Each structure stands twice: as structure tokens, then as C-alpha cells.
C-alpha positions in Angstrom: 0.0 0.1 0.0 2.9 2.3 0.8 4.2 1.7 -2.8 1.0 2.8 -4.3 0.8 5.9 -2.2 4.3 6.9 -3.1 3.6 6.3 -6.8 0.4 8.3 -6.7 2.1 11.2 -4.7 5.1 11.1 -7.1 2.9 11.3 -10.1 0.9 14.4 -8.7 4.1 16.1 -7.7 5.4 15.6 -11.2 2.1 16.8 -12.7 2.1 19.9 -10.5 5.8 20.6 -11.4 4.9 20.4 -15.2 1.9 22.8 -14.7 3.8 25.2 -12.6 6.4 25.4 -15.4 3.9 25.8 -18.2 2.1 28.8 -16.3 4.9 31.3 -16.7 5.3 30.3 -20.3 1.7 30.8 -21.1 1.9 34.3 -19.5 4.9 35.2 -21.4 3.3 34.0 -24.6 0.1 36.1 -23.9 2.3 39.1 -23.1 4.5 38.8 -26.2 1.9 37.8 -28.8 -1.5 38.8 -27.3 -2.9 35.6 -28.3 -4.8 33.0 -26.3 -3.1 29.8 -25.3 -5.1 26.7 -26.0 -8.3 28.9 -26.2 -7.8 30.2 -22.7 -7.1 34.0 -21.7 -4.5 33.1 -19.0 -4.3 36.8 -17.8 -8.0 37.2 -17.5 -8.3 33.9 -15.6 -5.6 35.0 -13.2 -7.3 38.5 -12.6 -10.6 36.9 -11.9 -8.8 34.5 -9.4 -7.0 37.3 -7.6 -10.0 39.5 -7.6 -12.1 36.7 -6.1 -9.5 36.3 -3.3 -9.6 40.0 -2.7 -13.3 40.2 -2.6 -13.3 37.6 0.2 -11.6 40.1 2.6 -9.8 38.4 5.5 -11.3 35.0 4.4 -10.0 35.4 1.1 -6.5 36.4 2.5 -6.5 33.1 4.7 -7.6 30.9 1.8 -5.0 32.6 -0.4 -2.3 31.7 2.1 -3.5 28.1 2.1 -3.3 27.9 -1.5 0.1 29.3 -1.7 1.2 26.8 1.0 0.1 23.9 -1.2 2.6 25.1 -3.9 5.6 26.1 -1.7 8.1 23.3 -1.3 9.2 22.8 2.4 
């Protein structure tokens, strides 16, 4: 069971690493070309996400800290 847990955890860590390396590239692509990436407006999506956290007030700040904590390696 431990091998399965390690395998699944490793898979999701690798997937997260790939996604976190693609995100800056998509933002750079949008800034340089002004075109959408895979049919998504990355800047608009990030703006909406940040505005949602800001609209939440103190609760939004706490949730933002929790989300950032998920992405920071310890």
C-alpha cells in the first residue's frame, strides 16, 4: 500500500511541477503575442482568481495563504 501511495504522490508532484513550469510560459506567450493559449485567456483567468481572493476580505487572505502553502516546497 505504501508503494501505491508513493507512486500516486510522485505522479501528482510531477504533474504539478509540469503545470507550474507551463504557467509562466503561457503568461509570457500572452504578453508577447496577445494571443490566447489553448483557447484560454490566461491573464483574464488569473485576474479573476486574484479578484475573487480580494473580494473575500480576511477569509480570502486566509484561503490565499493556504493555496500558496500548497505550492511552496518545504
